[in-house]
N, C-alpha and C positions, 0 to 999 in steps of 0.2 A: 664559523659553525662546524660542530664535530664531525669529526670523519664517520661517526658509526651512524648520524643522525643521516649523512649524505648519502652511504651505503643503504640506510633501509627506506631513500625515497626513491632508488635508483631502485630498487628491488620491487617494492612497489609499482613505482608508473611500469617497468617490464610485464609484472604480471597481469596488470589492469590492461596494458596494449595485446598481449597474449591473449587474453579475456576477448577483446573485441575480434581481434583478425580470424578467431574458432568461430566465434556466433557468426561472422561474414559467412564463412566455410559453411556452417548449419544451415544459413540461410539459403544460400544458393543448391542447397542439397535437398530441401523442403521445396523450395522453387522448382527444381529439374522432376522431382515427385509428379507434384503439380504439372507440370509440361509434358507428363506422359501418360497421364489417365483424364478420364472425365470430371467435369465440374465436380470436387468435393462439398458437401454440406459442411458449414461452419468453420471453412478451410481458415479463414482468417485467424479465428481462436486458435484451431491446430496449429498455426506457423509462430503465432504469438507464444503458445506453453512451449514448442517445440525448442524455439531458439531461447526461449529466456533459460529452460530448463539445460541445455547445452551448455549457456553463459555460467551457469553455478556450478554445475558439474565438472567445464575447463577448471573453472578457478580453485575448485577444490582439488582437481588433479594434478594442476601448477603448484599449489601450497604441499602437497603430500608427498610429492616427488621431490620437491626443492629444486624445479629448474631455474627460477628466478632468484636462487643462491650463487649459482654459478656466474663470476665475475666475467669471464672470456667466454661466453656461452653462444656467439655468433663466431666461433673459430675454434670450439669445443666440443671434440665428440662425447665428452662427459654429458656436456649438454643437449647433443643431442640423444643420448639414450636418454636423460631422464624426460625429454620432451616426448618421447616414445612413449614412456610409461604413463606421462598424464593423457596422451592421446587415447591409448587404452584405456584408462578409468572413466575419462568422458562415454567412449563408445560404450564400453559393459554396460554403466550408467543407465545411457538410453535405451540398450537392450534389454534390462531388467525392465524396467519401468514400459515399455512396448510389450513384454509378456506377461505381467502381471495386469496389463488394462488400464494402467495410471494414464498413460499416453494412447490414444484409439486412433488406427490406421485403415481404412476402408476395405484392406485384404492383406493378406499375410505374403502376397508377394509385391505389393507396395511399402511394405513394412522393411523386406527384404533391399529393395531398392533405395528407400531412405538411408535406411545404418550404411548400407554399402557407399553410398554417394557421400553420408556426414562424416565417414571416416577417410575418405576420397581428397574432400576438400578442405576437411579441416586440416591434414597434412600438407597441403598445397601452400595452406594460406600461412602455413606455421612453418614451415621450413623452407620454404622459397626465399623470405628475406635473409634467413640464415645465410644460405649456399651463396645468394648472391653478394653476401656482406666477406662470407669469406673467400672469395673468389678476388672480391676489390682488394682484402688485407694483403690475400697472396702478391696481387700484382704490387700493392704498395713497396712491401717488402722487397721485391726484388728493386723499384725506383728506387729507394732509399741507399739499396749497395751498389747502384750505379753511377749513385747522383756527384759524387765526387769524381770522378772518372772523367777522363777526356776522350773524347772522339776520335777513332784514326781508325786510317787506311792503310793496308798494309802494302809496301809497293812491290810488285811483281807476283808471277803466280808461278816460279819455280817451287823446286822442294823447299829452299831453305826459306821463303817466304812463306809457303804454307807450316813449315814448322815454327816458323816466328809468331802468326797466327794462334794457331793451337797452343803455342806456350805461353803468350799474352793473356788469351781468355781463359788458361787455367788457372793462371796468377790470380787475374781480376785486377790488373794493374790500369787498361784499358778498354774501352767499349769499342771493341774491332768492329766496323760495321763495313769492310769489306777490302777487296782488293782493286790494288789502282795497276793499269796495263796502259801501256802505248801501242798496245797491239789490238787494232779494230777486231779482229776475227776474234778474239778472246770475249769480246762485249757478250753479257749477259752467263757466260759461263759461271756454274755454281761448283765451287770446292768446299766440300763438307755441308755447311749452311749459308756461305757465305758469297755474293755474288761478286764478279767481276766487273769493274767500270773502268771506259776508257776515258783516258783523261793525257792528253800531252801537250797542253797552256795553261795559261792561267785562266783564259776563260773555259776550257774545258772544268778546269776546279771550281772558278764560281758558279758556274752551273749544278756542279754537283752539292755544294751547300746549299743549295736550296732542296737539293732532290731528297737529300739524307738529313734533312735539318740541322745541319751545321757539322763542319768536320775540324777539329782542333790541330792535329797534327797528323802528319804522315811518319810511318813505320819505315825503315829499310833493312832488311834483314844483313847478316855481318859481309863486311866487303862491299856494301854499296852505299857507305858514309855513315853507318849509324843511325842514330832515332833524330828527327828533324821536328822541331816544336816549329810553331807560326811565330812570326816574328812581332814585333807590334802593331807595323802597318798592314800586317797581314788579318791579323786579328779583327778586323773592320769586316772583315769578307762574312764572316762566320756569322749565318742566317739561320731562319727557321721558317718554315711554310706552312700556311695554314692547310690544315688535314679533311677538313669538312668540306664536301663535294657543292657545288652550287644548290643541288635542287637540297641539300641535307641544309642548306641555311636557309632556305625559302619556308621549307615545314619547321623548323625551330622557331623564325620569327611569327607564323603562323601561333605555335604552340603559346608562343610568350604573348600574343594577343589575347587569345581568347582565355588561358588560363589568369593572367593579370586582370581579366574583364572578371573574371568570376569570383577570383579570391578578392577583388576588390567589392565586391556586392556582400559577398559572403561575412568578410572582415570588416563591415561596415559599423557594424555597431559598435563593436572593440575599439576600432581605431577613433571612431567618437568621442568611448568614454576616454580612451587613453590621453586624447588631444586636451579633455574637460580637466582632465586629474591634473597633468602639467601645468595647465593656467590657472587652476586653483591654488595651485604649491606656493608660486610666487611670481603669476601674472605676468610672466614672461609670454612669449610667444610658443606656439605650438609645435609646430615645424623649422625646424634648424638646416639651412641652407648651407650648403659648401662648393665650390668650385672644383672638379676636379676634369682629370683628362680623360676622353674615351676613345671611340672608334676613329680613326684618321687622327688621333692626337687631337682632336676638336675638343676644348673644354665646354663643361655641361655642369648644371647645379645639380648634384646629387640630395633627396630629399630624405630626413630623418625626422622622427619625433625628439625634441630636446632632450638630451637627459643631462647633461651640464649647467652651471649656471651660466648667467649671461654674460658674464664677465671671464668664461674660460678662458679666454684668450685676448685679454685684454693688453697684454703686453707687446700683442703685434706680432710675436714670433709663435709659428705653426707648435703644438705642442702633442705627442700622440698620447694615447688613452694608455694610463698606468694601471688598468685593472677595476676589480670592487673594490679595492680600497682608495681607488683616484678621489683626494679632497674637493675637487671641482662637480661630481655627480650628484645631482639631488634626490631625495628619498625616491622619487616616483621614476624618475632616470635611472637611478640603479635596477631597481624591479624589471624597469623596462630593456635592460642592457640583459640582466642575466637571463629573461627569456626572450629577447632576440626580436620584439616586440617593436621595438626603438627603429627596424628595418621596414614594417609596414608601407612606409609612404613610397620606398623605391617601386611599389607596385606601379604607381603612375610612373616612374624613370622605363620602369620595362616596356607600358603599355604605351608612351612616346616614342620608344625605340633607342633611348641612351644607354638603358642595361642590357640584358638577358638575364634568364634566370640562372642561367650557369656560364660563367667564363672567367677572367681574372678579376679581384677586386681592384675598382679606381683607385688611384693615387692621385695625391695633391702635386702641381708642378714642384714644388719645394724638394718634396723627396724624391719625386721623378728624377731631379737634376741629382741630385746625390748617388741615387743607385745607378743613372748612367756616367756618372761619371771612374764609376769601380766596373762594371760592367754594361755597354752599350746594346746588349742584345734585348735589353726594353723595350726599344724600339718595334719589334716585331709583334709584340703582343697587343700594337695598335690597330691590327689587322684586322681583328674581332672588337664584340664590343664586351665592354666589363660584365662583371654578373652579380647579381645580388648572393650569390655563395661560390665558391669554387673552390678545386681539386686541391689546391694549396690551403685553403682556411680550413679544409679536414682534417688536413695532417700535417700541417706547419701551425696551427693555431692564430692566435692573435699575434701581429708583427709589433714589438715595440723597440726593435732596434734595428739598426742597418743591417746587422751579420743576419738578423731573421730575414729582412727583406730580400737580399741575395738569397736567401735558401729558399723563398717562396717563388723566387723570379725563376729559379730552375724547375721547381713544379709548374710554375704555369707555362714556361716554355714546354715541358712534356708534356701538357693539357693541349699545347697549341698544334703540337705536334700531332697528336694521336685523338684528337676529339672524335666524335661520332655523336650522332642519335641516341646511340643505345650507351654508351661512356654517359653522354648528358643525363640519361636515364637512371642509370645507377648512382649517380653523383646525387639528383635529385633524391633518390629512395634513402639512401644513405646520408641526405641531410636530415630528413624528416625524423630518420631512426634516433637519430644522436641528439635532436632537439628532444624527441619524445622521452630519451634516456634519461636526459637532463644532465647530458656530458657538454660542457664549456668548449666553445673552439671560436 
């Protein structure tokens, strides 16, 4: 597909999404106005006119301001400025229509309440997703910068050790996670922004591995033996702990069950149509089952709408998806893949507890064995359920090589060490925005 055509589709979808969000803000505003006054005769008609006119004015404001043309709109001050003028255009239009009497409100006071509320709610619905994505992308850049570095503890708390830590942080050669001291009295002390940890034995270091999400090496100041990296025997002690609390997991599981139930109901017509289209094309089964490893390393069957020919792996050797040009794709399957509709049956996996909405993407044992031969830390992912989408999927894209799988593992381990209910909510929002925006991942 020509690049210009893709860009036009993205701009169109962004403008439509912003128009919908603005209409939601206007709906909230008019409902608030209704909530602070007596019953209004003809309120249903007023609501429909207000929201409809607001949507039209928003669309015109977005087009005239060129908001949708800003490619990096979620991280661009230029995009914010254009969006501001689009909102001004919308509110000015509403104000004018109220003043000339084309939109009639019970009183001037309620008109002021409605217009002010509309401005506030519109700003919230349009700016909040951008601010959210901007913060996630800022975090993403920091992660990308740190991914290639080893986590290190600086031995000692003297001037030489502090100087080494400062020099190392400034150079960006290691991720310094703290100081290591054999003096129990130093434990918990903060030097700069780094905490002092106690360690006087192998057992102490093993405990720190879990507490700090993995320590790759110890850095000694000059005169204390130089820098020391772990031997191959010590590498197996590097581990990553699940950051989410037990309460968090309970809430997350509740969201998975309720959310998957509702989504299965909402998308049931679309799922039925997709299944019939697959069946009609080549007569094969609509659902594709494939064994993956999940929580605790236990195998389960992941469910997808079949997007490839029945004989896609007739040779018996697992083969990775090669993108939209993969010759094994069916016509219907290619469409489903491009719009992520092939993943809909995984709502059943989420409901059953095989998966969660957010986690790490489950893999086949064949590829897990290859990954673990290079980086055995993959086993720490088995502490949590795999997900329909993941932090790594958003920032690493589809993995079709072992190198990409290893990069994905670094991001999955970061998610494991840092995930929370808020982190998951941000990832869900970002996934939704990217799907609506037509971005592939």
